[in-house]
N, C-alpha and C positions, 0 to 999 in steps of 0.2 A: 184417394179419399181424403177429404179435408177434415180438419179438427171438428168443425161443426157437424159433419156427417157422422163422425165417430161418436160424438156426444148424443146425437139424435138416436143412433142405433142402440147405444148403451141404455138410454132411458126407455126406449121402446121395448127392448128385450126384457128389462127389469119389470116393467108394468104390464107386459103382455100376459104374464101368468096370473097377475093379481086382478087387473081390470082389463079384460080382453077388448071390450068395445071402446074404452077410453084411452087405450095405450098411445095411439097416434096423436090424439089431442093433447095428452099430457106431455108427450115428447116435444111437440111443437111449442107448447106453452113454456116448458123448461128452456128450450133453446131461444125462444123470443125474449124471455126475461133475462137470460144470460147476455144476449147480444145488446139489449137495452141497457143493462148495467155497464157493459164495456163502453158503449157509446157515451153514456153519462160521465163515466170516469175520464174518458179521453176528452170530452168537451169541457168539463170543469177544469182539467189540467191545462188545456189550451187557453181557456178564459183567464186563468190566473197568470199564465205565462205572458199573454198579450197585455194584461193589465199592468204588469211590471214593465213592459216595453212601452207603456203609455199609448196603446192602440185600443180603440173601442171596438170590440167584436160583438159581444152580446151582453145584455144586462141580466141580472138575476130575475127580473120581472118579465122577461120575454118567454113565457112558458109555451106559447103557441108553437114555437120552433121545436121544442122538446116533445110536445104531444104529437105533432105531425110526423116527426121522424119515428117515434115509437109506434104509431099506427102503421106507418110504412114498413117497419121491420116485421110487425105481426102479419101484415098482408103478404109480404115477400116470402116469409116462411110458410104461410099457408099455401101459396102458389107452388113453392119449390117442393115441399115435403108432402104434398097431397097427390096421390095417384102414381104417375109413372116413375117419378124419382124414388118414391118409397119402394116400389117393386124392384127397381134396379138395385137399390142399396141392399135389400133383403136377399136378392139373388146372387150377390157376390159371394165369393168363397169365404168360408168361415175363418180361414187363416188370415185373410186380409183385414178382417174386422178386429178392432182393438176394443176390448170391453173394459169399462171403468166400474169400480165398485160404487155402490150407492152412497157410501160415505164420502168418497172423493167427489162425486157429482154434487152432493149437498155442500161440500166445502168450496167447490168452484163457485157455486151460486152465492154463498155467504161472503166469501172473500171479494168477489166482484162488487157486490153491493156495499160492502164495508169500505172498500177503496173509493168508490164513487161518493159515499157519504163523507169520508174524510176530505176529499177534494172539494166537496161542496162547502164544508165548514171552513176551509181555508179561504174561500172567496169571501 
């Protein structure tokens, strides 16, 4: 089971008791936002690195690239965690699942977006 699967299961199990019908949507949203934040942090880091190497990769103004990749990430997570994959993940043994507390899940999200914001300000 990948790290993304573990995060998805943790968020789903946490919200399953609070919002039964919205749990899978909230888990997919959480995972999509986290992956988009990681993508932004990585891209901003590469942009600054290549700018110091005097190679033009992307400008700050080319937002279409970021928007299209963000939509692709959301669509990909919708395809992966909707239906069969969700049932397979929930059917696995409970011992194989690693649960994260809600505080650590929130901190993952905040730190990811904070790092991407810092890399953006560096550019």
